[in-house]
N, C-alpha and C positions, 0 to 999 in steps of 0.2 A: 504493500500500500504506500503511494506516495506520502511524503511528509505533507503536513498541513502548509497551507499558503502562507508565507511569511516566515517560514522556516529557511535557513542558509543565507539569510540576508536578500531575500528576493526585494528587488528594488521597490520602494514605496510607490512608485507610479504603476506599477504592475500588481501589487500586492491585493487591490481589491478588484482586479479585472480578471485573474486566472483562477481557475478551480482545478484540483488534482482531477487526473484523467489518467485511465489505464487503457491503452490500447487494446482491443478484444483479442486480438491474435498473439500479442505479446507476451513471452513468459516474464514473470516477475523479475524485476531488476533492482539491483541494490545500489548501482552507480551511475543510473540514468534516472532522472526525475521528469515527469511528463505532466503538462498542464493543457487546458483548453480555455480559449478566450470566449467571450460573448458572441463573436462572429463564427466561431467553429474553426478557428486557426489553431493549430497545435504548437505548442512551446516545448521542445526537448532540452533539457539542461543536463550538461555534463556535472557529474557529482562524484569525483574519485578524487578526494582531497589527498595530498595538499596541493597537487599542480595538475590534475586531471591527466596523468601520464596513462598511455595505453599500455595495458596488460592484455594477456590472451582473454581473461575474463570480461575485462571492461569492453574491449573491442566486440567480442560475442554479444554482451547485453545491447550496446549501441547499435549494431548492425540488426539484431532482431528486433529492437524497438522500431527502427526506421523501415525496415521491411514491413513490419506490421501496419504501417500508416498506410501502405498500397491496398490494405483490405478494407479500409473505411468506406462507408456509403458515398456516393457522388455528393458532392458539394461540401464534404466535410475534409479537413486537412488538405486542402489545395494550397494553402500557405503554410509552411512549416518554419518555425524560428529555430535556430539551434544556438544555443547560449551556454552559460556556465555558472556554477556557483564558485565562489573564492575568487581570489586574485589572477588566477590564470585561465585562460581558455583551454590551453593544453599545451604542454612542453613536449608533446609526442611520445614516442616508444619509451617504456621504462627502462632505463639502461641496465639497471640491477638485474632485472628478470632477463634481458637480452644476454648479459655477461654469463650469467648461469646456464644459458643454452648454447653457448659457444662451441662447445664439444659436441653438440648433437645438430648435424646439419639439417636433419628433418624437422626438428623442433624450430629452428630458426626459419626455414622455409615455411612451415605452417604459419608462424607469426607474421611474415612477410605477406602471405595470402590472406591472413584476416585483415591486415591494414589496406591491401588492394580492395578486399571486398567492401571495406567502409567506403571507399572512394567510389566504387561502382554503385553501391546503394544510394549514396547522394545524388550522384549524377543520373541515375536512372529513375528516380521517384517521380512520379506523375503529379508533381507539385512544385511551386516555386519555393526554393530553400534559401532562407536568409539567415545569414551568420550575424548574431549581435554580439560583439565582443568588447568587453571592458577590461581586458587584462591580456596578459602575454600570450601569443601563439607562436610556437617555434618548432622547427622539425616537423614531424609528422601531424602536429596540431596546426601548423601553418598550412600544411598541404590540404589538410581536411577544410580549413577554411576557404582555400582556394577552389575546392571543388563545389562550393555552393554557388547559387545563381547570383546572389547579391551579398555583399559584406558592409557591415555599417560597424565601423570600428571607432572606439573613442580616440580622441586626439591624444598623442603621446604614448600609445600603447606600443610595446615592443613587438616586432614582427621579424621573422627571418628563418634561416635555414643555417644553423650553426654547424652543420656537418661538412660544410665547406670547409671550415678551419682544420678539420681533422682529416681530410681527404677521402671522405665517404662519398662525396658528389664531385 
């Protein structure tokens, strides 16, 4: 069950406009919180503190939640807002989880496929997907942001691909 509206620092401008919503086909998520506004628009919040870093479990929950929106009746969820709780939109892949998998090429490949699946789900959703970003988006978090149809980013927010510095890109 999603937390009550107002939890996790939901912006005051939204607190009285959003109501908890569980997409009917979505499995219960611990790290993704969904709301619906009075117009039937869906708000999906990344909720994996402290930095919304992507783990296998988090990527799975986020993909499943977004995929479930495709099953909504016509007219519902044709505008999807993707936002976040906390000071980070996402710092991308959880490095500590990735380092633990380095000895297992299959596990690394499976993680990379889940990350690609997230981008595919966002870009193939029959909805306009708007990222609403009030905090840092780097690495895979920035790539996720770029996969949306429209990005609304607060001035001064750090965006980037730090993998360039380490030679990964």
